[in-house]
C-alpha positions, 0 to 999 in steps of 0.5 A: 093693800099690796093687792089693791096696788097691783090691781090698780097698776094693772088697770093703769097699764091696760088703759095706757096700752089701749090708747096712743098718740093721735099725732103719730102716722098710722098705716092706711090713714092720711094725715091732713093739713091746710095744704093737702086737705082738699087734695084728698077730700074733694068729692072724688072718693068717699072719705072718713075724717077724724078731727082730733086734738093731741091732748084729748083723752078720747082721741088717744083711746081711738088711736088703736081702733083707727090704726086697725081701720086704716090697715083693714082698708089698705088691705082690701082693694075693693075698699081702698080704691073707693074711700079715704081714711084720714085724720086732722089735728084740728087743734093745730089747724083750727080753721079746718075745724071751724070750716066743718063746724067741729065743736068737740074732739074727736069729731068724725065726719063722712064725706060722700063721693060726689057731694060738696065738701062742706058742713052741710054736705058731710055727715057726722059719724055717731056710731061706735068707735070700734073697727067693726062698727067703722067697717060696717058703716063704710060698707053700708055707704059703699053698697048704697053707692054702687052706681058710682061709675054710672053715666045717667044719659047712658043708663037710659040707653042701657035699659033700652038695649035690654028691652024686649024687641029692641033694635040693639044695633041702633041702640049701640050706635046711640050709645057710642054717639052719646059717649062721644059727647060725655063730659070729660070726667065721665069719658072713661066710664062712658067707654065701659058702656061701649065695651059692655054693649059690644060684647053683648052684641056677640054673646047675648044680653046674658053677658051683663049678669054673668060678667058682673058676677064674675068680676064680683067673685074676683074682687071678693077673693081678695087676690086682685091687685088694687089697680085692677080692683078699682077697674073691676068695681067701675065695670060692675057699677056700669054693668048694673045699669043693664042688669037692674030692673026698670023700676030700680033704674028709674029710682036711681035716676031720680036719686041722682036728680035729687042729689043734683038739686040738693047741690044747687040749693 
């Protein structure tokens, strides 16, 4: 009997130690409320959001893994600057849960950059609730969004610049003219096209791939400050407009058009 009691106590301790308080602040995880939800989840960055209730047992068990996820994202500049990890007490802020069709706890949703912040524009996360599974999911999403800093009108000119027999000085002038008329939210990224082309005019088109590889190596090293990693990622994104094959560029443009059509529906 004593052995059974000890075993039961050990099992109870293990369960308790593998859970936590969903309401506690976690490093790298933004606590959302009615007042700040749209500030942090607005389509500018990708966002993974947990909708929880304090009394929910599954939510309590998720705390340790979600804490590790927040810490892992915060330590990785290439992730930190592109994705928000957040949680919201949907029991206290029920209107937020209703806004996104939350019917049970925990509900974890992915909001993609550039997509409308709606139930239809979000994606329910239904994979394993472990650190590795979360990271694999997030990295997969970010890999699929390598064109996040691209400007569609300039992409076409980028392909024209690297085309065989192109009048590179003329295309460079066209890029500057197009960049000057870019939308306000695209202005900073448009400048990156000009910078890249100006360097390629003196170093050759090989510059695009070499610079893309160099910046990626620096990010992968983990030694780049968060602010610089963000800028490097944007440059890599723009450089890919020059290095990808024409078919891939056409596919990317088509995907962008499809996204725009989806948002208009």
